[in-house]
C-alpha positions as CSV (number, residue, x, y, z in Angstrom):
1,M,19.6,-0.8,19.6
2,P,16.5,0.4,21.5
3,P,13.2,-1.5,21.0
4,A,11.0,0.1,18.3
5,K,7.9,1.8,19.5
6,K,4.6,0.7,18.1
7,R,2.1,2.9,16.1
8,P,-0.2,4.8,18.5
9,R,-3.6,3.3,19.1
10,A,-6.5,4.9,17.2
11,Y,-9.7,6.0,19.0
12,D,-13.0,6.6,17.3
13,H,-13.8,10.3,18.0
14,L,-17.6,10.0,18.1
15,R,-17.5,6.8,20.3
16,T,-15.2,8.7,22.7
17,R,-17.6,11.7,22.7
18,T,-20.5,9.3,23.6
19,A,-18.4,7.7,26.3
20,V,-17.5,11.0,27.9
21,L,-21.1,12.1,28.0
22,A,-22.2,8.8,29.4
23,Q,-19.7,8.8,32.2
24,F,-20.4,12.4,33.0
25,A,-24.1,11.5,33.2
26,H,-23.4,8.7,35.7
27,V,-21.6,11.2,37.9
28,R,-24.3,13.9,37.5
29,D,-26.9,11.4,38.6
30,A,-24.9,10.5,41.7
31,V,-24.3,14.2,42.5
32,A,-28.1,14.8,42.4
33,V,-28.7,12.8,45.5
34,L,-25.6,13.7,47.6
35,T,-26.4,15.1,51.0
36,P,-24.5,18.1,52.6
37,D,-22.8,15.6,54.9
38,Q,-21.6,13.5,52.0
39,L,-20.3,16.5,50.1
40,A,-18.3,17.5,53.1
41,R,-16.6,14.1,53.4
42,P,-12.8,13.8,52.8
43,T,-11.4,12.0,49.7
44,R,-8.1,10.3,49.1
45,L,-7.0,13.4,47.2
46,G,-5.2,15.3,49.9
47,D,-7.3,18.0,51.4
48,W,-10.1,17.8,48.8
49,T,-13.6,17.1,50.0
50,V,-16.2,15.4,47.9
51,R,-17.6,18.7,46.9
52,E,-14.3,19.9,45.6
53,L,-13.9,16.7,43.7
54,V,-17.3,17.0,42.2
55,V,-16.5,20.6,41.1
56,H,-13.2,19.4,39.7
57,L,-15.0,16.8,37.5
58,A,-17.3,19.4,36.1
59,Q,-14.3,21.8,35.4
60,G,-12.5,18.9,33.7
61,L,-15.2,18.5,31.1
62,G,-15.8,22.2,31.0
63,S,-12.1,22.7,29.9
64,V,-13.2,21.4,26.5
65,S,-15.5,24.3,25.9
66,R,-13.2,26.7,27.5
67,D,-10.3,25.7,25.3
68,L,-12.4,25.7,22.1
69,A,-13.4,29.3,22.8
70,L,-9.7,30.3,22.6
71,P,-7.9,30.9,19.3
72,E,-6.7,27.7,17.6
73,P,-3.0,27.2,18.1
74,P,-0.9,27.3,15.0
75,G,-0.7,23.9,13.3
76,P,-0.8,21.6,11.7
77,K,0.7,19.3,14.3
78,P,-0.1,19.3,18.0
79,A,2.6,20.1,20.6
80,T,1.4,17.2,22.8
81,T,0.3,13.8,21.5
82,L,-2.0,11.5,23.4
83,L,0.9,9.4,24.7
84,E,2.7,12.5,25.8
85,W,-0.3,13.7,27.8
86,P,0.1,11.4,30.9
87,P,3.7,12.4,31.8
88,A,2.9,16.0,31.0
89,V,-0.2,16.2,33.1
90,A,1.4,14.2,35.9
91,A,3.9,17.0,36.4
92,V,1.0,19.4,36.8
93,V,-0.9,17.1,39.2
94,R,2.1,16.7,41.4
95,D,2.8,20.5,41.5
96,P,2.4,21.5,45.2
97,E,1.3,25.0,44.0
98,A,-1.5,23.6,41.9
99,P,-4.8,25.3,43.0
100,A,-7.7,23.3,44.4
101,P,-11.0,23.5,42.6
102,A,-13.0,26.6,43.1
103,A,-15.2,26.5,46.2
104,G,-18.1,28.3,44.6
105,H,-20.9,26.8,42.6
106,P,-23.5,26.3,45.4
107,D,-25.9,24.7,42.8
108,L,-23.9,21.7,41.6
109,L,-26.7,20.4,39.4
110,A,-26.9,23.7,37.6
111,L,-23.1,23.6,37.1
112,Y,-23.3,20.1,35.6
113,A,-26.2,21.1,33.3
114,E,-24.3,24.1,32.1
115,V,-21.1,22.2,31.4
116,E,-23.0,19.4,29.6
117,A,-25.0,21.8,27.5
118,A,-21.9,23.7,26.5
119,F,-20.1,20.5,25.6
120,R,-22.9,19.2,23.4
121,T,-23.0,22.5,21.6
122,D,-19.2,22.9,21.2
123,V,-18.6,19.3,20.3
124,P,-21.5,18.3,18.1
125,D,-21.8,14.7,16.8
126,S,-20.8,16.0,13.4
127,S,-17.4,17.2,14.7
128,T,-14.3,15.5,13.3
129,G,-12.0,15.9,16.3
130,D,-9.2,17.4,14.2
131,R,-9.2,20.9,15.7
132,L,-6.3,21.8,17.9
133,L,-6.9,22.9,21.5
134,P,-4.6,25.1,23.6
135,T,-4.6,22.8,26.7
136,R,-2.6,23.4,29.8
137,V,0.1,20.9,28.7
138,G,0.3,22.2,25.1
139,S,-1.8,22.0,22.0
140,M,-3.7,18.8,21.4
141,R,-6.1,17.4,18.9
142,L,-9.7,17.6,20.1
143,A,-10.1,13.8,19.5
144,D,-7.1,13.0,21.7
145,Y,-8.1,15.5,24.4
146,L,-11.5,13.7,24.7
147,V,-9.7,10.5,25.4
148,T,-8.0,12.2,28.3
149,R,-11.5,13.2,29.6
150,T,-12.3,9.5,29.8
151,V,-9.3,9.2,32.1
152,E,-10.3,12.1,34.3
153,L,-13.9,10.9,34.6
154,T,-13.1,7.3,35.2
155,V,-10.3,7.8,37.7
156,H,-12.3,10.4,39.7
157,T,-15.5,8.3,39.6
158,D,-13.4,5.6,41.4
159,D,-12.3,8.3,43.8
160,L,-15.9,9.2,44.5
161,N,-16.9,5.6,45.0
162,E,-14.0,5.2,47.5
163,A,-15.0,8.3,49.4
164,L,-18.7,7.6,49.5
165,G,-18.9,3.8,49.6
166,T,-21.1,4.0,46.5
167,E,-21.2,2.2,43.2
168,I,-21.4,4.9,40.6
169,P,-21.4,3.0,37.3
170,Y,-18.5,3.0,34.8
171,D,-19.4,3.4,31.1
172,R,-17.8,0.5,29.3
173,Q,-16.3,2.6,26.5
174,A,-15.0,5.2,28.9
175,L,-13.4,2.5,31.1
176,A,-11.9,0.8,28.0
177,A,-10.4,4.1,26.7
178,C,-8.9,5.0,30.1
179,T,-7.5,1.5,30.6
180,R,-6.0,1.4,27.1
181,L,-4.4,4.8,27.3
182,L,-2.7,4.0,30.6
183,A,-1.6,0.6,29.3
184,D,-0.1,2.2,26.2
185,T,1.6,4.8,28.4
186,L,3.4,1.9,30.2
187,A,4.5,0.4,26.9
188,D,5.7,3.8,25.7
189,R,7.6,4.5,28.9
190,A,9.3,1.1,28.9
191,P,9.4,-0.2,25.3
192,G,10.3,-3.8,24.8
193,G,8.7,-7.3,24.5
194,S,9.9,-9.3,27.5
195,V,6.8,-8.7,29.7
196,E,3.2,-9.0,28.6
197,V,0.7,-7.0,30.6
198,R,-2.9,-8.2,30.3
199,I,-5.9,-6.2,31.4
200,P,-8.9,-8.1,30.2
201,P,-11.1,-7.4,28.4
202,F,-9.6,-4.2,27.2
203,A,-5.9,-4.2,26.7
204,V,-2.8,-6.3,26.2
205,V,0.6,-4.6,25.8
206,Q,4.2,-5.7,25.8
207,C,6.9,-3.7,27.6
208,I,10.4,-3.7,29.1
209,G,13.5,-4.6,27.1
210,G,14.9,-8.1,27.1
211,P,14.3,-11.4,25.5
212,K,11.2,-11.4,23.4
213,H,8.9,-14.4,23.1
214,T,7.7,-15.4,19.7
215,R,5.1,-18.1,20.4
216,G,3.1,-19.7,23.2
217,T,2.8,-18.2,26.7
218,P,5.4,-15.5,27.3
219,P,7.8,-16.1,30.2
220,N,6.9,-12.9,32.0
221,V,3.2,-12.1,32.4
222,V,1.3,-9.5,34.5
223,E,-2.5,-9.7,34.7
224,T,-5.0,-7.6,36.5
225,G,-8.5,-6.1,36.1
226,P,-9.2,-2.6,34.6
227,L,-9.9,-0.8,37.9
228,T,-6.9,-2.3,39.7
229,W,-4.7,-1.3,36.7
230,I,-6.1,2.2,36.8
231,R,-5.4,2.5,40.5
232,L,-1.9,1.2,40.0
233,A,-1.2,3.5,37.1
234,T,-2.5,6.6,39.0
235,G,-0.9,5.8,42.4
236,R,-4.2,5.0,44.1
237,T,-2.7,1.7,45.2
238,E,0.8,0.3,45.4
239,W,2.2,-2.6,43.4
240,A,3.2,-4.6,46.6
241,R,-0.2,-4.1,48.1
242,A,-2.0,-5.3,44.9
243,L,0.1,-8.4,44.8
244,E,-0.5,-9.1,48.5
245,D,-4.2,-8.7,48.0
246,A,-4.2,-10.9,44.9
247,E,-5.6,-8.1,42.8
248,V,-2.7,-8.6,40.3
249,S,-0.8,-11.7,39.3
250,A,2.8,-11.6,38.1
251,S,4.9,-14.5,36.8
252,G,8.4,-14.4,35.6
253,E,11.6,-12.8,37.0
254,R,11.0,-9.6,34.9
255,A,7.3,-9.3,35.8
256,D,7.8,-6.5,38.4
257,L,6.3,-3.1,37.5
258,A,6.9,-1.4,40.8
259,A,9.7,0.8,39.5
260,L,7.6,2.0,36.6
261,L,4.5,3.0,38.6
262,P,2.6,5.2,39.0
263,L,2.3,6.6,35.5
264,L,-0.1,9.3,36.4
265,G,-0.7,10.5,40.0
């Protein structure tokens, strides 16, 4: 009998909205001081330059307003749940025919201001998050889609920091939501209780079928920090390299996640 899957984690819609705006503001402030040479630098995202990554980040948040402007899909249930989003979007990300961000937008700060203003208008702090959006991977609840925006913003903030050698801050709530969604995705992909994955201070999940511990320290434990976990889950770093660099600890014969990673990349 396969292991039972746990009830999906709940996210506070308005806290998520605040986190999205906070992380977008951190990126916007960094973009404001980028030089032409910095904007032309390569990133670890294939052929994308920093400019293309910056535009992609704005388009990612702008997708909320764009989708809200479209007719609401028939309900009441979404076609894609929050835990179904990572594998669904991974297929789109890995599509070799996927287009690069538009090369236009010479005034990046104007683009960011436009996107932020539209978001604040279209997703007011009085919104409930229940509306369905016609996203590129199927209809989703607005509240769930905003959680995916924390993933986009957090992951690509890390990409920008790597490309530029900067330290753009991470909003704590955005980092937490991103970490938790990717941890829950692992537990959903490999349900079970034989391995405990700890990502302090934000998430602890159990995964992989096999003997389940009931008390004390589990026999198979993986522990790492939020940014390392996000890099592993999105393919920015490899399991073996993280182990070698002591960025992750793994104890127990089942504590090997290499075959399950990346989850999104």
